[in-house]
N, C-alpha and C positions, 0 to 999 in steps of 0.2 A: 502299572505295570505290565511293561509285555512282556513276555517269555514265551519263549518256540521250542525249547524242548519240555521232555514231558517229566524229568525233576521238579518243572518248575508249579506243579499240580501238588506236589508234597510241600512245596514252600506254599501255594494260594490254600493248602487247608489246612496250613497250622497258625499262618496269619489269620484268616476268615472266618471261620467257622465260628469260632467262640459269636463271633458280633453277629453273624451271617443268624447262629440260632437262637439269639436276644431279639433280634428285630419282628424275625419269623414267630415268636412266642407271641406280640402281640397281636398282630396278624392272624395266626392259626385258632389263636385264644389255648394253649395248653406250653410245655418245654418240648412234652412226651412229641404233639405232633410237629413243634418249631426242628426238632432233629430230626422226626421222619422223613420232614423234606427238604430239611437244610442238608441229608444226606444223599435223596434222592438226585437232587442239584448237582452237588457235587459226585454221584455215578452217571448225570446228564453230559458233567463239562467230559469225567472220563471218556465216552462214545464220543463225543464230536471234538475231543481235544485237535483236534488236526484244523480244523477251519477253526475254531474258538481261539489259537492260540496268536494267531494271523490278527484275531480283534485289536483297537486301542485299547478298550478294555478288557478283559475277560472279568472279571469281578464282577463290573456292570450286569454282565452276560449274568453272572450266577448269583446275583443279586434277581433280577430277574423273573428267572426261570423258581429260585424257590419263594419267594413272592407270588408268583403264579400258585405256584402247591399248595399253597396257603392258602391264600381265595380261595381255591377249590373245595381245600380242607373245611375249610369253615362253612362255605355252605354246604357241605355234606353232614357236618356235624348239625346243622345247623332245619338242614329235613330231616334228620334222625330224631329231632328233638321234638318233633310235628308228632312225631308215630306214637303213639296212646302204648304206657308201658317200660317205654324205653327211656334211662337215664342217663346225661352226659357225660364224660369221661372230664379227665381235672382239668379244670381251667385256670386262666390267668389267678383269675381272682385267690387263687389259691401259691400260686408259686408266688406272690405281691400283694399278699392282703392290705396292705397300709394303700395301695393306691389300684385298688379294687373298680372304684367308682370313671376313677379319669381313662384304663386303657379298656373297661367293657363301653364309655363311649368314644373311643378310639377304634376297636372296634366294632360299633356299629353305624360308620360313615361310608358313604359309598367308598367300593371297593377304590378308584383312582384318586381320592380324596385321603385316603387311609394310606396309599402308597408315597404318600409328595410327604404326608403328613410323618409319616417314620423314617423316608427317608433322611430326612430333617432332622429328628427328637434323636435316634440311634448310628443315625451319621455327620449328622451338622453338616451335609451337605447345600452349600451353594445353590439358590433362584438358580444360577448356572448351569453348572454340574445337573442338581437333577434333569433338567427338560432335558440336557444333554444326552444319562441315560437312560430318559423316558423316549425318546428321540417327539418332541413335543415343544411347541413354539415357550419360551421364557413366561409369557402373557400365559399360558395356559396356567404351568405352573404357580404363579404368581394370585389366579382366581379361585384355583383350590385350593390353595392354601388359606386363603382370605376365608373362604363358605368356609374350611375346614373349621376354622379356629369359630368364624360366628357361631357354629353349631356345637364344638363344642362347650363357648362361654357359657351357650343358650345352657343347657343340656347337666352342664355343672353348675349355673347357678349360679356364674358374676357379672360383672357387670359388663357391659359392652364397652 
């Protein structure tokens, strides 16, 4: 979707905000954090629209910014957990109680693996599409997905 005018911003927001929040919920650990990160990503999109609107995929840029913000949020939350007496905020398990173990296992993956798993699971992107969005070779995407699957199977007690 290549959009050059400011009206395109409203179209992008309407079409992609819910999906971005869903993806970032897995990464950030809570819906509230995901909404904060998505809002910040859209704010940055507005600020950089003149440049980003010329990209082949402003949506990929938006996802990358949102993802990086969510990873930073998760790191901050982990550091706060290390502080005695600090209680964590709402976690994904509370938002999705039936899949707490899965989301926790995904959140515990290294950031590079989590990024490809979320793009595959939430957006159903192909290896080639993920490679293009992340600007990495397709082999890198395949190896990250393979490692992530192996780790998830092990953590979730499923046979390889």
